[in-house]
VMD Tcl script that draws the C-alpha trace (Angstrom):
set ca {
  {-5.53 2.54 -16.10}
  {-8.65 3.82 -16.68}
  {-10.72 3.17 -13.83}
  {-14.17 3.50 -15.61}
  {-15.89 0.02 -16.26}
  {-13.03 -1.76 -14.80}
  {-12.95 -4.71 -11.64}
  {-11.40 -3.56 -8.78}
  {-9.92 -5.55 -5.95}
  {-8.70 -3.70 -2.82}
  {-7.16 -5.16 0.34}
  {-6.66 -3.47 3.39}
  {-10.36 -2.22 2.50}
  {-12.19 -1.91 5.50}
  {-10.48 1.76 6.84}
  {-7.69 4.32 5.92}
  {-6.62 4.53 2.53}
  {-8.49 0.98 1.33}
  {-11.66 2.44 1.97}
  {-10.75 5.94 0.37}
  {-9.70 4.31 -2.73}
  {-13.26 1.93 -2.81}
  {-14.97 5.40 -2.62}
  {-12.77 7.03 -5.23}
  {-13.18 4.10 -7.70}
  {-16.91 4.07 -7.15}
  {-17.50 7.49 -7.83}
  {-14.91 7.00 -10.67}
  {-17.24 4.84 -12.29}
  {-15.70 1.14 -11.82}
  {-18.40 -1.44 -12.62}
  {-17.39 -3.42 -9.61}
  {-15.53 -2.97 -6.27}
  {-14.76 -6.14 -4.03}
  {-13.22 -4.80 -0.73}
  {-11.80 -6.85 1.26}
  {-10.35 -7.00 4.78}
  {-9.62 -9.50 7.48}
  {-12.03 -7.67 9.20}
  {-15.66 -8.49 7.67}
  {-17.33 -6.29 9.50}
  {-15.61 -3.51 8.41}
  {-15.38 -4.65 4.68}
  {-19.13 -5.01 4.83}
  {-19.66 -1.50 5.93}
  {-17.71 0.17 3.38}
  {-19.28 -2.05 0.45}
  {-22.67 -1.52 1.72}
  {-20.91 2.08 1.42}
  {-20.20 2.00 -2.33}
  {-22.64 -0.35 -3.41}
  {-19.90 -2.89 -3.62}
  {-18.98 -6.37 -2.43}
  {-16.98 -7.37 0.87}
  {-14.80 -10.84 0.91}
  {-13.19 -11.50 4.39}
  {-9.70 -12.54 3.55}
  {-6.48 -12.97 5.79}
  {-3.28 -11.58 2.99}
  {-0.76 -13.71 5.12}
  {-2.65 -16.65 3.21}
  {-1.87 -17.35 0.19}
  {-4.00 -20.11 -0.89}
  {-6.91 -17.73 0.61}
  {-5.55 -15.12 -1.66}
  {-6.31 -17.19 -4.35}
  {-9.48 -18.11 -3.78}
  {-10.20 -14.07 -3.81}
  {-8.84 -14.17 -6.90}
  {-10.50 -17.14 -8.29}
  {-14.07 -16.50 -6.69}
  {-13.45 -12.45 -8.03}
  {-12.62 -13.72 -11.67}
  {-15.29 -16.40 -11.59}
  {-18.00 -13.77 -10.83}
  {-17.20 -10.85 -12.90}
  {-14.71 -12.28 -15.57}
  {-12.19 -10.29 -14.81}
  {-9.95 -8.09 -12.43}
  {-8.41 -5.51 -14.52}
  {-7.21 -3.52 -10.98}
  {-5.83 -5.20 -7.72}
  {-4.90 -2.99 -5.12}
  {-2.48 -5.09 -2.45}
  {-2.88 -2.03 -0.06}
  {-2.84 -4.11 3.78}
  {-0.11 -3.16 6.05}
  {0.58 -2.64 9.43}
  {3.68 -0.93 11.80}
  {5.24 -2.17 14.48}
  {7.02 -0.32 16.64}
  {9.99 -2.30 16.35}
  {13.99 -1.93 16.73}
  {16.30 -4.33 17.51}
  {13.67 -6.60 19.89}
  {11.34 -9.06 18.12}
  {8.24 -9.09 20.89}
  {5.73 -12.09 19.58}
  {8.12 -11.97 16.60}
  {6.33 -9.05 14.88}
  {9.41 -9.21 12.48}
  {7.96 -12.43 10.71}
  {4.30 -10.53 10.66}
  {6.05 -7.43 9.47}
  {7.64 -9.67 6.51}
  {3.92 -11.56 5.97}
  {2.03 -8.43 5.95}
  {4.18 -5.57 4.59}
  {5.84 -7.58 1.60}
  {4.52 -11.47 1.01}
  {0.83 -10.33 0.80}
  {2.23 -8.33 -2.30}
  {3.82 -11.43 -3.75}
  {0.75 -13.96 -2.76}
  {-1.57 -11.43 -4.56}
  {0.83 -11.10 -8.02}
  {1.08 -14.88 -7.85}
  {-2.74 -15.23 -7.70}
  {-3.64 -12.68 -10.44}
  {-0.92 -11.41 -12.89}
  {-1.15 -15.27 -14.69}
  {-4.93 -14.34 -15.38}
  {-3.66 -10.90 -16.64}
  {-1.19 -12.02 -18.68}
  {-3.25 -14.62 -20.28}
  {-5.72 -11.06 -21.03}
  {-2.64 -9.18 -22.10}
  {-3.69 -6.35 -19.51}
  {-4.47 -5.72 -16.07}
  {-2.98 -2.99 -13.17}
  {-1.21 -3.90 -9.67}
  {-1.14 -0.98 -6.91}
  {0.95 -2.09 -4.31}
  {0.25 0.27 -1.34}
  {4.08 0.58 0.13}
  {5.10 3.91 2.30}
  {7.58 6.71 2.14}
  {9.67 4.11 4.29}
  {10.03 2.27 1.49}
  {12.25 4.93 -0.45}
  {13.55 6.80 2.86}
  {13.42 4.85 6.64}
  {11.08 5.03 9.42}
  {12.91 5.66 12.68}
  {11.37 3.73 15.49}
  {9.92 0.80 13.53}
  {13.07 -1.53 11.76}
  {10.65 -3.48 10.41}
  {8.71 -1.31 9.00}
  {11.32 0.16 7.16}
  {12.60 -2.94 5.98}
  {9.57 -4.52 4.81}
  {8.30 -1.56 2.75}
  {11.29 -1.03 0.90}
  {11.31 -4.95 0.24}
  {7.71 -4.16 -1.70}
  {8.76 -1.27 -3.43}
  {11.89 -3.52 -4.71}
  {9.30 -6.23 -5.91}
  {7.08 -3.53 -7.37}
  {10.33 -3.29 -9.58}
  {10.79 -6.20 -10.46}
  {6.82 -6.69 -11.23}
  {7.06 -3.84 -13.61}
  {10.44 -4.90 -14.96}
  {9.29 -8.19 -15.88}
  {5.73 -7.70 -17.09}
  {5.86 -4.37 -18.41}
  {6.05 -5.37 -21.70}
  {3.12 -7.47 -21.13}
  {-0.03 -5.45 -20.91}
  {0.80 -5.23 -17.23}
  {0.60 -1.81 -15.36}
  {2.73 -1.75 -12.05}
  {2.24 1.55 -9.53}
  {3.43 1.53 -6.11}
  {2.28 4.01 -3.54}
  {4.73 5.55 -1.51}
  {2.97 8.81 1.25}
  {3.86 9.97 4.64}
  {1.93 10.77 6.72}
  {-1.92 9.66 6.10}
  {-4.33 10.61 8.89}
  {-5.73 6.90 9.26}
  {-5.28 4.68 12.78}
  {-1.60 3.28 11.25}
  {-0.35 6.30 12.19}
  {-2.54 8.51 14.04}
  {-2.71 5.56 16.74}
  {1.32 5.12 17.16}
  {1.10 9.18 17.02}
  {-1.07 9.29 19.69}
  {1.24 6.47 21.83}
  {4.05 9.50 21.54}
  {6.24 6.72 19.61}
  {9.31 8.06 17.96}
  {8.66 6.87 14.82}
  {5.16 8.22 14.06}
  {6.62 11.65 16.05}
  {9.18 11.63 13.22}
  {6.90 10.87 10.19}
  {4.53 14.05 11.79}
  {7.67 16.42 12.24}
  {8.44 15.38 8.10}
  {5.47 17.05 6.35}
  {2.21 17.75 6.44}
  {-0.52 14.25 7.51}
  {-2.88 14.02 4.34}
  {-6.75 12.88 4.56}
  {-7.40 9.91 3.09}
  {-9.60 11.12 0.51}
  {-7.06 13.18 -0.68}
  {-4.70 10.17 -1.48}
  {-7.11 8.47 -3.15}
  {-7.52 11.23 -5.25}
  {-3.24 11.53 -6.08}
  {-3.31 7.93 -6.95}
  {-6.33 7.94 -9.49}
  {-4.26 10.70 -11.52}
  {-1.21 8.61 -11.01}
  {-3.07 5.32 -12.00}
  {-4.23 7.46 -15.04}
  {-0.96 8.08 -15.96}
  {0.58 5.17 -15.46}
  {3.39 6.18 -12.98}
  {5.37 3.89 -11.01}
  {5.83 5.86 -7.98}
  {2.87 7.69 -6.54}
  {4.02 10.27 -4.16}
  {1.23 12.16 -2.49}
  {3.96 13.78 -0.53}
  {5.92 15.59 -3.62}
  {8.98 16.51 -0.72}
  {9.34 12.85 -0.68}
  {11.13 12.60 -4.15}
  {13.18 15.12 -3.18}
  {14.26 13.66 -0.18}
  {14.70 10.22 -2.17}
  {16.73 11.97 -4.74}
  {19.22 13.69 -1.62}
  {19.26 10.08 -0.26}
  {20.93 8.92 -3.29}
  {23.14 12.00 -4.26}
  {24.70 11.69 -0.86}
  {23.82 8.68 1.46}
  {26.06 10.49 4.43}
  {24.84 13.64 4.28}
  {20.95 12.55 4.41}
  {21.98 9.87 7.53}
  {23.31 12.57 9.35}
  {20.05 14.87 8.28}
  {17.82 11.59 9.99}
  {20.44 11.37 12.99}
  {19.53 15.00 13.93}
  {15.22 14.52 13.43}
  {15.42 11.67 15.26}
  {17.42 12.30 18.02}
  {15.39 15.21 20.02}
  {12.29 12.40 19.44}
  {14.66 10.03 21.97}
  {15.13 11.66 24.62}
}
mol new
graphics top color blue
foreach p $ca { graphics top sphere $p radius 0.5 }
foreach p [lrange $ca 0 end-1] q [lrange $ca 1 end] { graphics top cylinder $p $q radius 0.2 }
display resetview
């Protein structure tokens, strides 16, 4: 994926990793960066900073996502890179306050489906295009203290794999971003609240700056890497999990046991 001269859409672009991607892609010479967020003011602030365009959009509304794609293509002629980046944590285990399981599925998984459904036909017709789906290391490993997050992020990785298998020979590139701890409100707020899942993430590796993660993403896109891992140890943990699941599960229990007491 060559960012220079490209048209890029970034959902969840009003803060965190999304905002960092918007800054990085602008610096790398993107022709147009469309910053999308359900918080219109946050999207506008980032767009003003980079000289981009803001769009207020709920990524769990497939009609709104389809309209976003059509409006962008009408304005710019194409979408070269669609970054499906919005996500939420829940702090939910087996309980289900306010239907957070379903909300997590809509934001963390179905938003990727709605984006692909809207943009892939245009990319296939052009014979080129790229999808970057933000998942998490939780999509390869797990997320202690947040069952919906672990389950939906696994689904996001699986959907990315399916897209790569299904459309890779039609000119469509796919990457899935799977970081551990990143210094964004998605982690830092639960960490400040002492949630066990956030504490486990902090104990597993360095908490990275979002701009650093954006640089790793840019390098991964340039190489066409499917799994983009800002924390390289995630690949090691993933391999250990695959080679001996029982040992890996026992190790995870040892990690989280002190945090739950």
